[in-house]
Structures are given as C-alpha cells and as structure tokens.
C-alpha positions in Angstrom: 61.4 125.0 176.6 58.1 123.6 175.5 57.9 121.6 172.0 54.9 122.2 170.0 54.0 120.4 166.6 53.6 123.3 163.8 50.2 121.8 163.1 49.2 122.9 166.7 51.0 126.1 166.7 49.2 127.1 163.5 45.8 127.1 165.1 47.1 128.8 168.5 49.5 131.2 166.6 48.2 134.4 168.3 47.9 132.8 171.9 51.6 131.4 171.5 52.9 134.9 170.5 51.4 136.7 173.5 52.9 133.8 175.8 56.3 134.2 174.2 56.1 138.2 174.3 55.4 137.4 178.1 58.8 135.4 178.3 58.0 131.8 177.4 60.2 130.0 174.8 58.8 127.4 172.4 60.4 124.9 169.9 58.3 124.5 166.7 58.4 120.9 165.4 57.5 119.0 162.2 57.5 115.3 162.5 59.1 115.9 166.0 62.0 117.5 164.2 63.0 121.0 165.8 62.2 123.6 163.0 62.3 126.9 164.7 62.2 128.6 168.1 59.6 131.1 169.3 60.5 133.3 172.2 60.5 137.0 173.3 62.4 139.6 171.5 65.6 140.3 173.2 66.0 143.7 174.6 69.0 146.0 174.3 69.6 148.3 177.4 72.0 150.8 175.3 70.3 154.3 174.9 70.0 155.6 171.6 72.1 158.2 170.2 70.7 161.9 169.9 70.2 163.2 166.5 73.2 165.7 167.0 75.5 162.8 168.0 74.5 160.9 164.8 75.3 163.9 162.6 78.5 164.5 164.5 79.6 161.0 163.8 78.5 160.9 160.1 80.1 164.4 159.4 83.3 163.8 161.5 83.7 160.0 161.6 84.2 160.4 165.2 82.1 160.4 168.5 82.1 162.7 171.2 82.5 161.5 174.8 78.7 161.5 175.4 78.0 159.5 172.2 80.7 156.9 173.1 79.6 156.7 176.8 75.9 156.2 175.4 76.9 153.0 173.5 79.4 151.4 175.8 78.7 148.7 178.3 80.7 148.5 181.4 83.8 146.6 180.8 84.0 147.6 177.1 87.7 148.4 176.0 87.4 149.0 172.5 88.6 152.7 171.6 90.5 153.1 174.8 93.8 152.9 173.2 92.7 155.8 170.8 92.5 153.8 167.6 88.7 153.4 167.5 
C-alpha cells in the first residue's frame, strides 16, 4: 500500500482513481497521519435476482428455490433449518 499526501493526491486525483480501479491501493495522509484509503471497488459475485423472483419475495415474504440458490454462496447454512 502506497502512502500519498493529500496535497499530492489532489493534483493527481484522476490518475490515482484509474490506478485504484486497476487494483492498486493507496493510503491518503495528512501530515503523515493516515486519513483515508483509495482502492478498487469490491465486486460481489452473487447474481442478481430476476424481477419475478423479487416480486415473489415481496408478495409472499418467501423465496422460491431458484431465488434462494441465486444469492447463496457455497457453505451458507442459513435457511437450511426451514426458519429463514
């Protein structure tokens, strides 16, 4: 992680954002005190629900198996007891 003074970051902002989007992480400092971190946006590999699945959840307060499978990660155990 590279430390960059805020005064330098201000003049190089767009370059730093592009580099962060490519995977670099920067610590922005003020008087050598870390103030913020600039880095790539984390991605979520979970697929989005379809409109029909979202409406079903809203109307019936429960999910069909396809909707449930769409948001679960391997190893999730929530809902396997029938309570959630």
